[in-house]
Every structure is written in C-alpha cells, then in structure tokens.
C-alpha positions, 0 to 999 in steps of 0.5 A: 061834584068830585074834583081833582086837584094838582099839588103844585109843588110835587105835582101828583094829583089827588081826587077830592071825593066830594060824593063821599064827603065826611065831617068830623063825626063820620070819623069817629072811632070807638075809644081802645080799652087802656091795657095795664102795660110797662112803660118804659119811658116812665120816670124810674125806668131809665135803666130800660131804655139805652142810655140817654144822649141828652136830657133837659133835667136839673144840673144836680141830677144824674144820667139815666135817673129821674128829674128829666123833663125832656129825654133822648135816647137811642131807639131799642130796636133801630132801623139804622146804626151809627157805628157801622161803616158807610159802604155802597155797594152795586149789584148790576143794576141795583144799589145798596148801602149799609144801614150806617145812620142814627135812630133817636127817640125824643121822650116829650114828657114824664107824664105817660098821660099826656100829650102835645095836645094837652101839655102846656106851651112851655113843655111844648116849646122844650120838645122843640128845643130838643128837636133842634138841638138832636137835628145840629148834632147829627148833622155835624157827622158829614156822612149824614145826608138828611135828618127827619123828625117826626112822629106817630101818634096812635097804634093805627099811625104806627106807635108801638107805645102811648107814652108820647114821644117823637122820633129822629131818623138820620140818613145817608141819603135824602128822602125821596119825598124830599127830593121831589119837593126840592126838584118841585121847588127848583122848577118853580123858582127857575121860572118865577124866581120866587120860592113857592111855599112864600106864593103858596102862603100869599095865595092862602091868605089871599083866599082865606078858605083853608087857614086853620090859624095862624100867629105873627111867624107861622100859618096853618093851613090844609093844602089845596091838594090834600092827600087826606082829611084834615091834613095841615101844613105848618109854614114859617111865614118869612122864608126859612129853608133850615129848621136847625136855624129856629130862633128862640122867638120862632120856637115859641110861635112855632110850638104854640100853633103846633100845640092848638093844631093838634089840639083842635084836631083832637077835640073835633076828631075824637083824638085821632091817630096821626103822623107829623114830620118836618121837611127842611133844607139839606145840610148842602145848603142846596136850594136855600133860595128857592126851599122852605121848611115845613111841618105836615100833619096827617091824620090817619082817618083812612086807609090807602087801598088798591087804587091809590097803591096802583095809581099813585093818586090819593082819594080825600072825601073831605074837601080841604075847605071844609075841613079848615072851617071845622077845624077854625071853628073849635074853641081851645080856649078852655083847653089850652 
C-alpha cells in the first residue's frame, strides 16, 4: 500500500508509492555512446582553464602545468563573481543583491576516465582535503555567509563535462534548504535538548533496516522519508557542526564510506547520474549545538512532474528499506 512519510527535520511529506515499486534493474538505462570531445580538465590542457586557485602537485612543478593530482580553478562560466561589490537592493516588495560570490571547480583526478567510485581511497581523501581547504579559505571573506560543496555526475544530473569534478559555490546568503534544516533542528532541540541528526542515527541503528554501511566514524543510510529512489545520507556518528573542522582521521573514514556508497550505486544501478551536496553549519556558529553536517546523495532515476512541482510532495517508487537492502548486499570487495 502507498504510504505518506514526513521528514522529521524540514517537515515536508513524501509519498512512498509501493504500487509503483521499482528495483535496481527497473532503472537501467541504455549506455550513452562516448563521443570524442576535447577535455579541458585533462593534463596538458591547463592553459584553457582559468588560472588555478590551488593544486596538489609536486613542489618542483609550476602552476598551470601538468603534474598535479588535484586542481582547483574558477568556473569559466561562473554563477557568481568574487570581483563584484556586494550591494543589497529593494524594488518595492522585492529584494535583490548584486551577483557577488565565488564559483570554483575541483578537478578530482588527472584521469579522464575515473570517477570517485573507481578512484583509490587515497585519491578520494585528497579530494576531501581540497574541499576542506577551499571551504575554509572562502569563509575568510566576511561577506560570504555559506559555502556549498556539490557534485553533478552525468548529463541527467547537470554535468556538462565528463571528466570527474565537483563544484563549490560561495554565497552572500544561506540557501533556503539549509535554513529549513536549521529551523527544524532548532525546534527539535528546544523541545528535547538533543540534536535531531544524532537522534536519527540512534533510531537508524536501533531499527537497522535502512543502513547501507557504517564504519567507526560515519554512517550511510536511506532517509526514512527519502525524496528519491536510493537517496543516501552520510553523517558523522558523533555530533559535528562544521565540515571545515573535519579531522585528519575523519577525512580518511569519510572518504572511504563516500567511495564505497558511490561504488555500490555504480554496480547496482548501472552507474546512475547523481547529485551530492554537503550541508554544513554556518560560519556564524549559530546552531552549533543542534545542527549536524552531512552529505546527501540523490541518484537521478526519476523526473519531477506536475504533481511534484505543484504540491511540493515527492513521489518515491522504491521504499528506502528495500533500497538499503539492495545497496548493502552489493559485493564491492573485488572493485575497491
């Protein structure tokens, strides 16, 4: 029977449509033919990107030359511009701001064919270190109120280039989704004096039906009110507010579980397009006691239509308990 489930944090509803239940093979897609295209992120093509902001490379190599294993550059077609002055404007009941901010590309590997799912654990660690360094560097500008780290993988998820990369956008305002999470977490804390994310972790461990994988520091699970089939969250198991404070040991364990979850999806879902994003606390420190940084992965296996846009409901044809079971049972030992 269909079931409506309420997200305990933002308090939105989703429909778990068991009448439309879909298993991994139901989402299989025809393989896209690879077309030979120029790869601006490949080693040797450094001159065609904007000058690098940061790179992990041997000390004896020059910026914007080959030899790097992680490279961060400004987006050539940025959504926001760090060179603009921040101006806030009003037009009657409408508010606007100048397009101040930053938009960066993290080129995750020199290998044009690799993905996070296929890279070795050490290289994924290097990606996370790059995230941390750029996150903290961007927040040194007091005009920046939020830094969102995200990845679009596959054309259906919004990626315009196949070479594995992530993006970072720094904004002068906090995204509405994060505001909603902060507000929901605050309300829960006022009532119970506990972090709702910490309570969710305990609930998931107690029920043990939606957990995909866990290690000593992190847990990956399908949210109770998953918005999409195989939506997966990764959370630190101890209360942590700010991604920018992630420790060296946590970088290792976070990288490992992130790669493993994406590898499970690659195997069981035929290498699906997906988006992931890191939601973290604000630089002001507001909510340090009740907010909990986390990464959300949303495979792009279904499309939003009129009902979703008109109602704000999501329809998910795969119960999260079944999705977790499929992902958990994938044997990644030979692939990792």
